[in-house]
C-alpha positions in Angstrom: -91.5 -198.2 -49.8 -95.4 -198.4 -50.0 -97.1 -198.1 -47.1 -100.5 -199.2 -48.4 -102.2 -198.9 -44.5 -100.7 -195.4 -44.2 -102.7 -194.0 -47.5 -105.7 -195.8 -46.5 -105.5 -193.9 -42.9 -105.2 -191.0 -45.3 -107.7 -191.5 -47.4 -110.2 -191.8 -44.2 -108.6 -188.4 -43.0 -109.1 -186.6 -46.1 -112.8 -187.7 -46.2 -113.9 -186.7 -42.4 -112.1 -183.0 -43.7 -113.5 -182.8 -46.9 -117.1 -183.9 -45.1 -116.3 -180.6 -43.2 -115.7 -178.3 -46.0 -112.2 -178.1 -45.4 -110.9 -178.8 -49.1 -107.1 -177.8 -48.4 -106.7 -180.3 -45.7 -108.1 -182.7 -48.2 -106.1 -182.5 -50.5 -103.2 -182.3 -48.5 -104.2 -185.6 -47.1 -104.9 -187.2 -50.2 -101.4 -186.0 -52.1 -100.2 -187.5 -49.2 -102.0 -190.9 -49.6 -100.9 -191.5 -53.1 -96.9 -190.5 -52.1 -97.3 -193.4 -49.4 -98.5 -196.3 -51.8 -98.1 -194.5 -55.6 -100.0 -198.3 -56.4 -103.5 -197.4 -54.9 -106.2 -196.9 -57.5 -108.3 -195.5 -54.3 -106.3 -192.8 -53.1 -105.8 -191.6 -57.3 -109.5 -191.9 -57.7 -110.0 -189.9 -54.5 -107.5 -186.9 -55.1 -109.1 -187.1 -58.6 -112.4 -186.3 -57.7 -111.6 -184.0 -55.1 -110.0 -182.1 -58.4 -112.9 -182.4 -60.6 -115.2 -181.0 -57.6 -113.6 -177.9 -58.2 -113.2 -178.0 -61.1 -109.6 -178.2 -61.9 -110.1 -180.7 -64.9 -106.3 -181.1 -66.2 -105.5 -182.5 -62.9 -108.9 -184.6 -62.2 -108.0 -186.1 -65.3 -104.6 -187.0 -64.4 -105.6 -188.8 -61.5 -107.9 -190.2 -62.8 -105.9 -191.7 -65.7 -103.7 -193.0 -63.2 -106.9 -194.4 -61.2 -107.5 -196.7 -64.5 -104.5 -197.6 -65.5 -104.4 -199.3 -62.2 -107.5 -200.6 -61.7 -109.3 -200.9 -65.9 -112.5 -202.3 -64.9 -113.6 -200.3 -61.7 -117.0 -198.7 -62.8 -116.5 -195.4 -60.0 -113.5 -194.5 -62.1 -114.3 -195.3 -65.3 -117.8 -193.3 -64.8 -115.9 -190.4 -62.9 -113.0 -190.1 -66.1 -116.0 -189.8 -68.4 -117.8 -186.8 -67.0 -114.3 -185.1 -66.7 -113.4 -186.1 -70.0 -117.6 -184.7 -71.1 -116.7 -181.7 -69.3 -113.7 -180.8 -71.6 -115.9 -181.7 -74.5 -114.2 -184.6 -75.6 -117.7 -187.0 -76.3 -115.8 -189.2 -77.9 -113.5 -190.4 -75.1 -116.2 -189.6 -72.5 -119.4 -191.0 -73.4 -118.1 -195.0 -73.4 -116.2 -194.4 -70.1 -120.1 -192.6 -69.1 -122.0 -196.2 -69.5 -120.1 -197.4 -66.6 -122.8 -195.4 -64.5 -125.2 -198.4 -64.8 -122.8 -200.6 -62.4 -122.9 -198.4 -59.4 -125.0 -198.9 -57.3 -125.7 -196.0 -55.3 -126.2 -194.0 -58.1 -129.7 -196.2 -58.9 -128.6 -196.1 -62.6 -129.5 -199.7 -63.1 -130.5 -201.1 -66.6 -134.4 -202.2 -67.0 -133.8 -205.9 -67.9 -135.2 -206.1 -71.5 -135.7 -208.7 -73.9 -134.2 -206.5 -77.1 -131.4 -205.4 -78.6 -129.4 -202.7 -77.3 -128.9 -199.8 -79.9 -125.4 -199.0 -80.4 -125.7 -196.7 -83.2 -126.9 -198.5 -85.9 -129.4 -197.2 -88.9 -132.4 -196.6 -87.1 -134.4 -196.1 -90.8 -137.8 -198.1 -90.8 -136.8 -199.5 -87.0 -138.9 -199.5 -83.7 -136.6 -197.4 -81.6 -138.0 -197.5 -77.4 -136.0 -194.5 -75.3 -136.1 -195.4 -71.7 -135.7 -192.7 -69.0 -133.2 -192.1 -66.8 -132.0 -189.7 -64.1 -133.8 -186.3 -63.4 -136.1 -184.0 -64.9 -134.0 -181.7 -66.6 -131.7 -184.2 -68.0 -134.6 -186.1 -69.7 -135.4 -182.6 -71.0 -132.0 -182.2 -72.3 -132.2 -185.9 -74.0 -136.0 -185.4 -75.4 -134.2 -183.4 -78.2 -132.8 -186.8 -79.7 -136.6 -188.1 -80.3 -137.7 -186.2 -82.9 -133.9 -186.2 -84.4 -134.3 -190.1 -84.5 -137.8 -190.2 -86.1 -136.0 -187.7 -88.9 -133.9 -190.4 -89.5 -136.7 -192.8 -90.2 -137.3 -194.8 -86.8 -140.3 -195.1 -85.5 -139.3 -194.0 -81.7 -141.6 -194.2 -78.5 -140.0 -192.0 -75.8 -140.8 -193.0 -72.3 -140.6 -190.6 -69.6 -141.5 -189.0 -65.9 -145.4 -188.5 -66.1 -144.8 -184.8 -65.1 -143.3 -184.3 -68.7 -145.3 -186.5 -71.0 -148.6 -183.8 -71.7 -145.6 -181.4 -72.8 -143.4 -184.1 -75.2 -146.1 -185.3 -76.3 -147.6 -181.7 -78.1 -143.7 -181.2 -78.7 -141.7 -183.8 -80.1 -144.0 -185.4 -83.1 -143.4 -189.4 -81.3 -145.0 -191.8 -79.2 -145.0 -190.6 -75.9 -145.9 -192.9 -72.6 -145.6 -191.9 -69.1 -142.9 -194.1 -67.1 -145.4 -195.1 -64.0 -145.9 -198.6 -62.5 -146.3 -201.4 -65.0 -146.1 -199.5 -68.5 -147.1 -201.6 -72.1 -145.3 -200.1 -75.2 -144.6 -201.8 -78.8 -142.1 -203.9 -78.9 -139.1 -202.1 -80.6 -136.1 -203.2 -82.6 -133.9 -201.7 -80.3 -133.9 -199.7 -77.1 -131.7 -197.7 -75.3 -130.9 -195.5 -72.2 -132.0 -191.3 -73.1 -128.6 -190.7 -71.4 -126.3 -193.1 -74.2 -128.4 -192.1 -77.0 -125.6 -188.7 -77.6 -122.9 -191.5 -77.1 -124.7 -193.3 -79.8 -125.1 -191.0 -82.3 -121.4 -190.0 -82.7 -121.9 -186.1 -82.1 -119.7 -183.9 -80.9 -120.7 -180.4 -78.8 -120.3 -178.3 -82.5 -123.0 -180.8 -83.8 -125.7 -181.2 -81.4 -129.2 -181.0 -82.6 -129.8 -177.5 -80.5 -133.1 -175.8 -82.4 -135.9 -175.4 -80.1 -138.0 -178.3 -79.4 -140.4 -178.0 -76.9 -143.2 -175.6 -77.2 -146.3 -174.0 -74.8 -149.2 -175.5 -77.2 -152.0 -173.6 -77.8 -154.1 -172.0 -75.4 -150.9 -170.7 -73.7 -150.8 -166.7 -72.3 -150.0 -164.2 -74.8 -146.5 -162.7 -74.1 -146.8 -160.7 -71.8 -143.1 -160.1 -70.6 -141.6 -159.9 -67.1 -138.4 -162.1 -66.0 -139.1 -166.0 -64.8 -137.3 -166.7 -61.4 -136.2 -170.0 -60.0 -133.7 -170.0 -56.7 -133.8 -173.4 -55.7 -134.2 -176.9 -56.8 -134.9 -180.4 -55.6 -133.4 -180.8 -51.8 -132.8 -184.6 -52.5 -130.3 -183.6 -55.3 -126.7 -184.7 -54.3 -125.8 -181.0 -54.7 -128.2 -179.0 -53.7 -126.6 -177.5 -51.2 -124.2 -175.4 -53.6 -126.8 -175.2 -56.6 -129.8 -173.4 -54.7 -129.5 -169.7 -53.7 -130.0 -169.1 -49.9 -132.6 -167.7 -48.7 -131.1 -163.8 -48.4 -130.2 -164.2 -51.8 -133.2 -165.6 -53.4 -135.2 -162.6 -52.0 -132.6 -160.4 -53.9 -133.4 -161.9 -57.2 -136.6 -162.0 -56.8 -136.3 -158.5 -56.1 -135.5 -157.8 -59.6 -138.4 -155.6 -61.6 -141.0 -157.3 -62.9 -139.6 -160.7 -61.2 -142.1 -163.5 -60.8 -141.6 -167.0 -58.9 -141.5 -170.4 -61.3 -141.4 -172.0 -58.3 -144.2 -175.0 -58.8 -145.5 -174.0 -55.4 -145.8 -170.2 -56.4 -147.6 -171.1 -59.9 -149.6 -173.7 -59.2 -148.3 -175.7 -62.1 -148.8 -179.5 -62.0 -147.1 -180.5 -64.7 -144.4 -178.9 -67.0 -147.1 -178.5 -69.5 -148.3 -175.8 -66.9 -144.6 -174.5 -66.3 -144.2 -174.2 -70.0 -146.9 -172.1 -70.9 -146.1 -169.2 -68.5 -142.6 -168.9 -69.2 -143.9 -168.8 -72.8 -144.9 -165.2 -72.0 -141.8 -164.2 -70.5 -139.2 -161.9 -71.6 -136.5 -164.2 -69.9 -135.7 -166.5 -67.3 -133.2 -166.6 -64.6 -133.0 -169.9 -62.7 -130.0 -171.9 -61.2 -128.8 -175.4 -62.5 -132.7 -177.0 -62.2 -135.3 -178.5 -64.6 -137.1 -175.2 -65.6 -133.7 -174.0 -66.5 -133.6 -176.8 -69.3 -137.6 -176.4 -70.1 -136.5 -172.8 -71.1 -133.6 -173.1 -72.8 -135.6 -176.1 -74.9 -138.4 -173.3 -75.6 -135.2 -171.1 -77.1 -136.3 -168.6 -74.6 -133.5 -166.6 -73.3 -132.5 -168.3 -70.1 -129.8 -167.3 -67.8 -128.2 -170.3 -65.7 -126.8 -169.7 -62.5 -123.9 -171.9 -61.6 -122.3 -173.3 -58.6 -118.4 -173.4 -58.4 -118.4 -176.6 -56.7 -119.5 -179.7 -58.2 -120.4 -178.2 -62.0 -122.2 -180.4 -64.1 -120.9 -181.8 -67.2 -122.9 -180.4 -69.2 -122.1 -176.9 -68.5 -118.5 -177.6 -69.3 -115.6 -175.6 -68.3 -115.6 -171.8 -68.0 -117.5 -170.6 -70.6 -120.2 -168.5 -71.0 -122.7 -170.7 -73.2 -123.8 -173.9 -73.6 -123.8 -175.9 -77.4 -127.1 -178.1 -76.0 -129.3 -174.7 -75.5 -128.0 -171.6 -78.1 -130.1 -169.3 -75.9 -128.6 -169.9 -72.6 -125.9 -167.5 -71.2 -124.3 -168.7 -68.2 -123.1 -167.1 -64.8 -120.5 -168.9 -62.9 -119.6 -168.5 -59.3 -116.0 -167.2 -59.3 -115.5 -168.6 -55.5 -117.4 -171.7 -53.8 -120.0 -170.5 -51.8 -119.8 -167.2 -53.2 -123.6 -166.0 -55.3 -122.8 -162.5 -54.3 -120.7 -161.4 -57.3 -122.8 -163.6 -59.3 -126.0 -161.8 -58.7 -124.2 -158.4 -59.2 -123.2 -159.6 -62.4 -126.9 -161.0 -63.3 -127.8 -156.7 -62.3 -125.6 -155.3 -64.8 -126.4 -157.9 -68.0 -130.3 -156.9 -67.3 -129.7 -152.8 -66.8 -126.9 -153.4 -70.3 -130.1 -155.6 -71.8 -132.9 -152.5 -70.9 -132.9 -150.0 -73.4 
């Protein structure tokens, strides 16, 4: 017999266990919540989310599909299922569901109310196309590759971006670039699109992404001098920063590597990403946690080693693979266990030793 009240109590207890880091207890509570009320979309959703957090993608998909079948219009479940599918490289299925992000107020990814037709994949030859920015700086770098790709197909592209990216994009992409700051004027477009939706609109899968280097440092950058650029932490306001950034002792270990220099803006004095790109251009290798500088270096074609957490691994790095279809020059180093960076740094040191002549 269904017991919705008990299911809800178990979900609450699971949330408390999860907040305290007791993942096994949280999972047991959620599994019990599903048994108490198999018709609870919330219970299936929560269990799917916990599986995704821990990288168990097939189990996450099963639970989230059950939630989606019970509540097909729920934006959070559509978004979560989309992320699980994208994490598996199943772009054709995942991107339409991922668009539900704009209906989730907590994500603060609401679309602007622009009075122009949304681009849904139509022929862009001879059309004015506005790309509107969203999400973090790394996301904007990742999707900027599509501005020249669309321009090569005949579009007159206007790319809006965070001010810290404007100078870099303007010198690299060959399209009109506007810093999104306050009231912004732009040419009236024939179509417009959110940057995070472009991939889905193109219909391209992981094996067909435009992934040649597309960002450059510009003229006047330093001559190549060698060395190793290091980024050990990201924005502390990021929802997964506690998992993705290195603790101070391990950050110090990484910075102690031969010829290592910090690429943190507070250490380099860089005022924007164009300044950081000039520094990256002179390096042999960049090693970074999952932050915007990792995207920058890889988008420049620089050998880039990206250190990934076990918990809440971002969808774009996919599942258990050492490379990325988005960035051919990237190599991915993954935690074998949640919170354990020591094997990752040991693997990095061994890889560096193997790289030396």
